[in-house]
Phi, psi and omega in degrees: 000128177229162178238155179185190185244132177284117184248353179205143178217112181265358184101319180259337175208163180238149172257127182247127175270107188282160181295340175263023170066040171245158173250117186240128176279128187231149168261161173270131181300132186311309184296325181297322181297335188263006187283051171066024179268112182277065182226154179295335175209127182287339180249132184228166176304137179093348177292140167268128188225163168255140178233151175242130178248135179255176186298332181282358179089008177269141180237144179232141172278125185248343180203149176242134174292157174302139181273139175289322176194175173198158178253127189229149172215162176292137188298318180196174178308133175066004182282141174272351181273153176252160177235111178275120184285320181189163182232162175057055185262146172267335186201148168244129178251112180267116178269123185230156176222142180274355171192164178061052357266172177283131168258114184284157177295330178296317178297312180302314185291325176296317179297312182298318181296317180295315180299320180294322180299330182251019174057046177247118176297148179236139171241125181266126179246117177267117185258171175068036182298340181284346188262351190272144174277182185299318180295319180292323178293322178296317178296319179300314179297323179294321178295317180296318178300316180299305187289327176291327179293334179277339179119011179261129177287142181227150174226153172247131178222162170229098183298330182296327181252350182087000182295129177087353184290322180301321180297327179292327182300320179297321182289323186277341187308127175064018178244155168265114189239128174276127171264129180215168180148175178297158169297138175094355181279350174104023179303309183295324179294319178296316180297321177297327176292320181288326185226078184304333183283344184284318176053059177291148178292134177245152184250160176274149174276137171285108184295333181294313182262350186053039177238153181271157174259144179296131175242323176274127184252347175212164182276145182211141177262123185245123180290143178261137182295337181263012177105133180104183181221150168251137171254111180269128182240154176301147178300143182243140181277307182240157177236090181281123179284154183213156176064022175252133181255132173011258186299337182294335184304321183297337180295337185263006171243096190307320183287327177290318179300320181299311182286336183296341179298335182263004178292150181296319181255138183297323183261030181300133178266356178064034178248302182217013181286146174291152177069031181272114181289334181290313180296324177297318180294327176293313180300324183268008175066024172278335173242133182294140178298324182294322179291319179296320178298319179295321178300312179298323180298319178289322177302321179299322175305312185297321183286321186263351179066031179205173172219161180260119188290351185284351185282000000 
């Protein structure tokens, strides 16, 4: 029996970095896989696990330690299954672009709400600053002002020139950090700037659709020379929220939660009830319309039991 950390998951097997400093390829024990876990994979990157190795050299994961936190999304449209991106995180770094491709505020807000639900701090990194025209740069500054006013740290980088990368090293130092975002936003290029020796494959943007092509096909934990790990995940198109119940959704939007204390009704959904302090705050521009729209969008998931993957 050995213990270790899951550092790679291809779907069919996992690589475990054992406490005695070996890398062991493991399968998930069949019976363990069936214990009522409604997830695409019961074992994820960042899990602390127990493994059993037999005389033939085959190893199996037999137990998972309780998770401190995890980042989760709905596996696909209309799916009842969840997809856990990674577990036991110190930070999630959301890589976003205001064009080439566009990261919508609805996508950003779904990511932020989910991370907040599982107590994972988020740092938003806006990449490709060299490519934007004046209107796009103005929009970028407005987004940074919005998210910083709510309490989310933001950075601007240009992975193509290396601008802003040194600042990211300070943020990532000694942390286990999930990198996430749409395909094409430059996750792999940023990681290559941070770790020139890793040389991750990068993809071209389809200029016709201004969308990225998937280059990372499985999740992997990469050690940082200055301390900590990056978890690189495949690019995601939609971020379907899961495990959030009705009124609880507002708890994951700090500014909405703050104003909800003044609503007339305790169980106000902030949609059409009289005496709603949240809707009043939206009208008076204390709460951003884009954030309120994202909140309603997640509520719609709850009501219809589905999400739209295009966000």
